C-alpha positions, 0 to 999 in steps of 0.5 A, a space after each residue: 499499499 502506497 500512501 500519500 499524505 497532502 498536509 499543511 506543514 510537517 514537524 518540527 512545525 509546531 501544531 497538532 494537526 502537523 504532529 497527528 500526520 507524522 505519527 500516522 504516517 510513521 505508524 503506517 510505515 512500521 505496519 509496512 506501507 510505503 508512506 510519503 508527505 506532501 506539505 509546505 515549508 515553514 512560512 518564508 522558506 521559497 525553495 522547496 526541499 526534501 527530506 525524510 522523517 524516519 521511513 516517511 519521505 517528506 516533500 515541503 513546497 516552498 512557501 511565501 508566507 500565510 495569508 488568513 492561516 492559508 499558506 501561499 504557495 505558488 508551485 503546490 499545483 505542480 508539486 502534487 502533479 509530480 509527487 503522484 507521477 513519481 510515487 504512485 500512491 494507492 491513496 491520497 490521505 488529505 488533511 484538512 483545513 488546507 487551502 493547498 488540498 483543494 488542487 487535487 480537485 484540479 488534478 486529473 492524476 489525483 482524481 484517478 486516485 482514491 481519496 481519504 479526507 481527514 477532517 481535523 477541524 472545521 473552519 472557526 467561524 465562532 472565533 475572533 477572526 472577522 476576516 475569516 468569516 467574510 473569506 468563508 463563502 469563497 472557501 466553502 464551495 471547494 470544501 464542499 467539492 472536496 468532501 463530495 469526491 472523497 471516497 471516505 472522511 475521517 473525523 477524530 471523534 464522534 462528538 466533533 462529527 456529530 457537531 460539524 455542520 459541513 460534515 452533515 451531508 457526508 455522515 454515511 462515509 465518515 469514519 471515526 478514528 481517533 488521534 494517536 500519540 507514540 511512546 516517547 523514544 527518549 528516556 523520560 527525565 527525573 522530576 526535579 524538586 526545584 527547577 527554574 520557574 517553579 516556586 517551591 511548595 506549589 501545585 505546578 500547572 503546565 499549559 503548552 499551545 499556541 498563543 491565540 485567543 481560542 486557546 484561553 489562556 487570559 481565563 487561565 491567568 484570571 484563574 491564577 489570581 484566585 490561586 495563590 499556591 499554584 505556579 504556571 508554566 505556559 509553553 508556546 509563542 503566538 500573537 497574543 504573546 505581548 498581551 499575555 505577558 502584560 497581563 501577568 504584569 498587571 495581575 501581579 503573577 510574575 513570581 508565579 507564572 512563566 511564559 517560556 515561548 517556544 522551546 525545543 523538545 528536551 525542555 519540553 519533555 522536562 516541563 512534563 516531567 517536573 508538572 503536576 497538572 496540565 491545563 487546556 482551558 480553550 474556548 471553542 470548537 477551534 480545539 477540535 481534539 487537543 493532541 497536547 492532552 495525549 502528551 499529558 496523558 503519556 506523562 502521567 499528568 491529570 488534566 483540567 480542560 474545557 467542556 467544549 460542546 462539540 469538541 473532542 476534548 470531552 472524549 479525551 478527557 474522561 471527566 472525574 476519571 482522567 481529569 476535570 472538565 470545566 465550562 470554557 471561559 469560566 475563571 472560577 470553575 477553572 480555578 476551582 478545578 485546580 484548587 481541587 487537585 492542589 488539595 488532593 495529591 492522591 486525586 492527582 495521582 490516580 487521575 494521572 495514572 488513569 489517563 496514562 492507562 487510557 492513553 496506552 489503550 486508546 490513543 496510540 498511533 498504531 491504532 490509527 494506523 491499523 484503522 486507516 489502512 483498513 480503511 484504504 483496503 475496503 476503498 481498494 475492494 470496493 473499487 475493484 468491485 465496481 470495476 468488474 461490474 461496469 
């Protein structure tokens, strides 16, 4: 089985979709598939380039920048045609949202290959971007055409599938395959009794993600005002960085809150080892699944997360068993949940252990790879049967 993934970016570019694509591709390779990925180079890298991520052949197409989160890549259509000609895939696995995926609709070579559309998230029209809402009517017909042409659609959770308006007409070809995260190849670092950024004798809360409005980190900082014995380590960069730093200063939280920006893999691994609790305070369905929650579960951390209607977050976090869910945007409920963990170390350990067990049982990439390869084989079988009857 030869699988060509079409994605937006690829690690080390940060992002949940990027991580999910890489994890799935590596796991499919481990099961015997030949896997390649066609993605964009990081914004501003205009020269296309090839590299290998272990067994996955990655082609990064030159990217001039982004407009409304969409990569500007004038040569992507040509690179797609070349990739299909050279790699001769049995299936195109298309990860969306990604405007460059629409080039498949215009490619005769792509239309000869069956498509699986991996629906990671709707376009977040309920977020803060007016420009995105105005541009969506132009995007929507292409999105619909992509879904119509797909032989199958993959949703990452049943709650997200059921709440997604664009997916309503295509329910009969949707398959739910949760995302997966592999075991860390590096040895887990030891927890440090004292480390930079963590005051002594405080509950250590870790949050990781892009510093965007929908992530709800302003609400987490508001909650921190009610939690004098809690320290926060926030890792990530983004457009809200300056505003969050100003909020930390204005609220007098600098002695308990550290905004670390982007960190390397070793520092991130150590941050998970040092933390007591993980927090994901996102506000809306732009948080479709939460790959960082799998990182926390793998590290044995209980999670406090937002119970976002129609999101997969409430599926990943088993409320009261592996973590605690709170209403999105409710600083006092968020503070109460974190305070509950601060007061009950045994509960932290119990939920953390249960989370690690749930990750291992449900959210590993080999499970996602097995399900996706079974789906490809089913599509191939149906196409062969149809060809025999024509």
